[in-house]
C-alpha positions, 0 to 999 in steps of 0.5 A: 517538455518535463525532464523526469531525469532531472532533480525536479521529481522525488519518490515518497516512500510512506510506510510504517515500521514493523512495530507500528504496522502490526498495530494496524494490520494483524497480519503484519505481526509477521516480522519476516513479511514486513521486513521483506516488504520494507526492504523490497519497496526501498530496493525498488525505488533505489533501482530507479535512480530517482531521489527518494525519502522514507516517511515512517512514523518518526517523520510523519506529522499529524492526527490522522492519516490524511494530515500525516500523508498530505504533510509528507507530500508537502514537505517534499514539494518544499524541498524544491521538487516539482513533482512527487511519486508516493508509494507504500510498502504493501504491494509487492507487485511493484517494480522499478518500471512502474516508477520509471513509467510514472516518471516518464508519463509526468513529463506530459501528464499532471497526474498518474495513478497506479490503482489497487484492486481494493479501491485504493492505489499503490502509487500516485504521481502528482505535479506540485500545482495540482497539490492542495494540503488542505484538500488532500487531508479531507479525502476518505483515506483508508476506504474503498472510495479514496481513489475515486475521490482523488480522480474526480478532484484532479480531473476537475482541474486537469484532464491530463491524467494517466492510469497504470495497471492494477495490483493487488495490496496486502490487507488480509490473509485472503489478499495473500492468497490473491497474490499467490494465485495471480502471480504478481510476486516472483521472488523466491523469498515472497513466495516462500513466506506467503506460502508459509502464511497461507498454509498456517492460516489454512491449518488454523481454519481447518482446526477450528472447523474440526473443533466446531464439528466435534462439539456439534457431534458431542451436542455441546453448547459451545455458545456459552462464555465468549464467542468463538472467534477465528482469531482467538 
């Protein structure tokens, strides 16, 4: 039986800094949100007592997401760990029980996945013998099919797998609304920031709709020039 309390398992926090995140996700230009997400995942991992490593863009190596992610996992195995649990920073519903449960499951299972509702995952626990850096680089990362590809790959080698509960992650303003309505978040700071962002975004939509209606009533051709964009 594997002993998950030993030094044989480590957590990989794979997340970009606030400056880099805002280049990839406009939503993450909100510094308060990004700072809170990064702090949340770090504090959550620390509560488990498991060893952990943070890989921001400074530590990541590779030309593609797949290369950077695979290289990060491989580097932790090279440190002597037999299993790695990977998490990102965009799932505020993640708590220490997800991590501890994964560590416990890895005693008897070779693979654990925490699925997100967009087809990806918020957590992955993997034993070293089922990791191949070249193969992992080739998955369709950042698409809705990546979790299915990884599951198919792992189950080809072993049936000892386990799936955790689904969580929402944050990629857009509409994801914020899902988090708010599903009750996945409970901390006052998250609720306050998300409520403010939703209110700001809703006001922007209403304002744009009012302008469109006004222009139509005035019979103004507002299609001249640059396209009317929600994000302009």
